[in-house]
N, C-alpha and C positions, 0 to 999 in steps of 0.2 A: 504493500500500500504506500502511495506517495505521501511523504511528509510535507505539509503545507506550512511555510513560515511566512507570517504576515507582519510586515514592518509598518508601524504606524508612526509617522514622523511629522515634525513641523517643517516648513519650507526653509530654503537656504541653509540646509544642514548638509551632512555627508551622505544623505540617503541614496543619491545616485551613485556615489562611489561604492557604497555597500552593495548596491545592485550589481555594479560592475564586478565586484569581488566575488559575489555568488555566481554570476554568469560565467566567470572564468573557471568554475569547477566543472569537471566532466559529468558529475552526477546531478546537475541542477539546471532547471529551466527557470526563467524569470519573466515577470510581466511588470510593466511600468505604469503606475498610477491608474489602475483599472476604473476608478470612480471619477476621473477628471471630467469627462464629457457629461456624465450623469450630474455632477455637481454644477457645472456651468449651465446646463439645461434647466435645472431646478432653481438655481439662485439668480440667474440672469446677469451674473457678474461679468464685467468686461475684463478679459485677460488677453495678453498678447496671443495672437493666433486663434482667437475664440472660434471662428467659423470652421477652421480646418480641424480643430480638436473635436468639435461636435460631429463632424462627418467621419472621424476616424474610429469612434467607439460607439457601442450601444448607449442609449440614454435612459432606457427603462431598467429599473432596478433588477427585476427578475432575469433579464437578459445579461446584465452586468454580472450578476452572481453566478449564473450557470456557465457563461462563456469565458469569463475572465478570472473569477475566483476558484471555480471548481471544474475546469476543463479536464479532459483526459490527457495526461502527459506520460511520456515514456520514462522520463528520468525519475530517480528516487526522491528528489527534492524539488519542490515548486516554491520559489521565492517571490513574494508579492510585495512590491514597493508601493506604499500608499501614503496619502496625506490625511492627518487627523481632521482637518477642516472639511474634507469631502464627505465625512460621515454625517449626512443630513437626512432626516426623515427615513431612517432605516432601523429595523429591529436588529439588535446587536447579537442575537443568539447564534447567528451563523459563525461568529468568531470562536465559539466554544469548541469547534472541531479543528481548530488550527493552533499552532504555536505562535503566540503574539509577542512581538518585540517592539518596545517603545523607544524611539530615538529622540533625545533632547539636546539642546544646545544653549549655551549661555545667552539669555535674552538680549543683552546688549549687542552681541555679535549678530544675532539673528535679525533684530530690528534694523540695524544699520545696513546690513546686506539686503534685506527685503525691500527697504525703502528706495534702493537704487532702481528697482523695477516698478514697484507700486508705491507711489509717493507718500500716501497717507495710510499706512497699515493700521488695522484695528485688531482686537483680540481674535475675531473670527478668522482673520488672515493668518495670524501667528500660530494658532492651533493648540497652544499649551493648555488652555482650559479644557478644550475638547479631549486632549490626550488624557488629562486627569480624570475626566468623566468616564471615559471608556475604560481606563485602568481600574477605577473603582468598581465599575460594573463587573468586570472580569473577576475581581477579587471576591465580590459577593457571590459569584457563581462557582467559587472554589478553584479558580485558576490563579496561579501566581506568575504573571507575565515577566519577561525580562525587560529591564530598563538599561539603555546604553546612553552614556553621555559622549557626544562627539569629540570633545577635547581629550577625554580619557583614551578613546580609540586612537586619535592622532598622536598622542604622546607615546603610545606603545602598541602599535597595530597587532603585532604577532601575539602578544600576551592577551590583549583584550579579545581578539577574534578567536583565539584558542579557548578562552573562558566562555565565550558566547557559544561556540560549537559544543562544548561540554554540557552547558545548560540545556542545549537543544537536543542532546543525545545524538549528535552526528559527528563523524570524524573531522578533525581539522585538516585542511589542505593548504599548503604553502602557496598554492596557485591563487589564493585569495589576496595575497599581499601585493601583487603587481599585475598589470594588464597593459595591453597595447594602447597607445595614444589614439584618439579619434572616437567617433561614435560606434555604437554597436547596433545590430539589427533590431534589438528589442526596444530601443529608445522610442518614446512617444513623439508625435509630430511636433510637440512643443519644445523639443530639445534645442532648436535653433535660438530660442528666446532665453533659455535658462541654463544650458549645460556647457557654456563656453569654457569655464574653468576645468570641469572634469574631463572634457575632450582634450585638453592640453596635458592632463595628468597621466601618469603611468603607475601611480601608487598613492597610498595615503601619505600626506605630507602636512607638517604643522602649518597652521594658518598665520598670516601676517597681522591680522586685525585682532590680536588677543585681548586688547583693552581699548576698544573704539570709544570715541566720545559720541554719546547719543544726543541728538538735538533736543532742545528743551520742549518742543511741541510733542515729543514722544514720551515725556516723563511719566505721565499717568499710565500709559500702556506698559512702560518698562517696570513700574512698581507692581502692577497687577501680574505681569508675566513672571516676575521673580517669585511671587507667591506660589504659583503653580509649579514653576521649575523646581523650587526647593522641595515641594511635596513629592514630586517624582524622583528627584535626585536621592532622596532618603532611601529609595529602593534600588538605586543604580548598582549594576554589576561592578564590583571592585576587583 
């Protein structure tokens, strides 16, 4: 039976790099943000490449679930890279049949990076509150999901990915530590707008914006984001 690993992340994190790491494993198939078109269709939000995204994926939830979360795959592992903010108007019980991993990032880094693409981000964009809500739901249902902090991964990729694989009961592969530069076939059509940095990368590398200055107009969002970030980080894999 295929093991389904479901990554629930905020934006402007290392979620795409993690997808590339898993895609580099011989035993793993990956899918990129299966709920993106569903989310845009439901929310009406304007995102770069909106119309192209809507045409690239199903927008009805039942189709998204069957075709993208639970397709038949030949590989032993199916890695699903997703955004917490996309979980809108869905019953969360489908998550109980998967291994769920929450990816978090220091909110100052996250907000400054995201604001370069979406000028006035709100909590619904950042996704930390939604991550905490989903995490709490899974705990009440008896599941103890994995929480990963991106800075911890970047500080020691081999140690953290080995620990992640151990928690997921899968063998670690050193192929997860490096990949070829450029896009991969599994990239969503939105890659041209969001994946510039990861397309130039060949491995996990420390980020330069470790302590960015957050503009004052984002101070309220920053404070609220740290509240949920610290609640999740209390459960982070060390």
